[in-house]
N, C-alpha and C positions, 0 to 999 in steps of 0.2 A: 696229509701234511708231510712234507719231507723232514728229515732229521734236522737240517739246517733251519727250516721254518719253525720247527718245534723249539729248538734251542733259542732262537731269536724271540719267539713268543714267550718263552719262560722268562727271559730277561725283561721283556716288556711288562709282564705281570708283576714281577718283583719291583721293578722301577715304579710302577703305578702304585703299588702298596706303600712304598717308601714315601713317594710324593704325597699320597693321600694322608699318610700319617702326620706329615708336617705342615699340611696346607693351612691349618688354623692356628699355627704357632706364631705368636708375635715376635718382633725382633728382640725384645728384652728376654723373653723365654728362650729364644734361639741361641742367645749368647751365654746362657746359664751353664756353669760348671760347678758340680758339687765338690770337686777337689781340683787342685792345680794340674794334676796329671791326667785328668779326665777330659775327653773332648766334648765340646758343645755340639749342639745340633748343627750349627753353621759349620764347625770343623768337620763333622761327619759328612755333610753334604758336599762341601768343597773337596774333601778327600775322594769321595766317590766319583766326582766329576773328573779330577786329574787322573785317577787310576783307570777309569774306563776310556777316557780320551786317549791316554797312552796305549792302552791295550788295542783299541780299534786301529790307531795309527800303526802300531807295531805289526798287527796281523796283516793289514793291507800291504805294508811295506815288504814283509817277508813273502807274502803270497805272490807279489809281482816279481820278487827276486827269484823265487822258485820257477815261475812261469818263464822268466827270461834266462834261465839256466845259470844264474849267479849264486844260487843256493841249492843244496841237495834236495831232491824230491824223495825224501825218506823220513823215517822217524825211528831211531833206535835209542831206547832209553829204558832204564829200570822201571820207569813210570808208564811205559807203553800200555795204552788202553785201560789204564786204571780209572775208575770213577773219581770224580773230583774230591769227594769226601775222603777217600783213601789217600789220595795224593796229599791233601792238606794234613791229614792225620799223621802221615809219615814224614812230612817235610817242615811243618811249622812247630814252633815252641809255644808254650802256654800263652805268653804275651809277646807278640812280635813287635819289632820296631819298624815303623812305616818307612819304605824306601823314600829318599828325598824327593824324587820326581813326583810322588803321589801324596806328599805331605801337604796338609793344609798350611798355606803360607801367606795368603793375601787377606784373609778375614773378609770383612764387608758385610753385606746383607744376606739374609736367608733367601729373600725373594730372588736375588741375582743367581745364587748357586742352585736354587730349586729349578728355576727356568733353564739354566745352563745344563743341568743334569737331564731335564726333560728333553732338551734339544739334541741330546746324543742318540735318542732312539731312531730318528730318521737316518742318521749316519750309520748306525749299526744295521738297520734294515737294508740299506744299500750295499753295505759290505756283504751281508747275507745273500743278496741277489747275485753278487759277483763270485762268491765262493761256490765251488762245485762240490757235489756229494763225494766224489772220489778224492777230494783234497782235504776232507775233514780230519783224516788220521795222519796227515803230513805234519812235520815238526814246524810249529809256529815259533815266534821269538820266545826266549826263555823268560819265565816269571822271575822277578828279582829275589824272591824267597824260595819258591818251590823248584826253580830250575826248568828243565825241559818239559814242555807241554806240546800237545798237538792242537790243531785248531778247535777240535771238539772240546777238549779239556779247557781251552781258553774261554770258549763261549759258556761252558758249564761254570767256570770260575766267576764270570761276570754275574751270573744268577746267584751263586753261593755268596759272593762278596756283598751284593746289595742286601740280601737277607741277613747277613751277619751284622751289617751296620744298621739295618732296620731294628734288630733286637737291641742294639746299643741305644738307639734313639728312643725306642719305647721305654727303656729303663730310665733314661733321662727325663722323659715326660712324666713318669711316675714320681720321680724325685721333685720335679717342678710342682706337681699337684700337692705333694705332701708338704712342701715348703709354703704353699699359698694359704 
């Protein structure tokens, strides 16, 4: 398995874990918030959709800009070749504020956001087929919080990010069960 295939596979596994975790949650439970500043399961799922859709769009856009000579075919950054965990540790605060483009804003039903999130996997897989191994360490579009990242870090981030929100959703599910 190539590095790109492994990275895409890792995202698929995390996505499947997230979706499996919420598959038996009803709409009332999905809207539950134990406090006003906490996200519901719907909020978490909608956020993951917007964040990943934006990431895939941004990666594909910059990849073609690089190939067309409209962007540098390089990556020079203090974050160069850092594993995603170190990059997050060095660039994130304890409680980050979600960038507006990735903020949950429409609400709606969990089933819609769950299926929408699942629908991003084929898009990501096709991006992975387009991306070449020698392009993994080229600079992708910057992350709104962490800044400069290469394509490998961007793909690692998708995996990390889904697992981060999986933990939040699991915590919410525990609170829902305690409330019942």
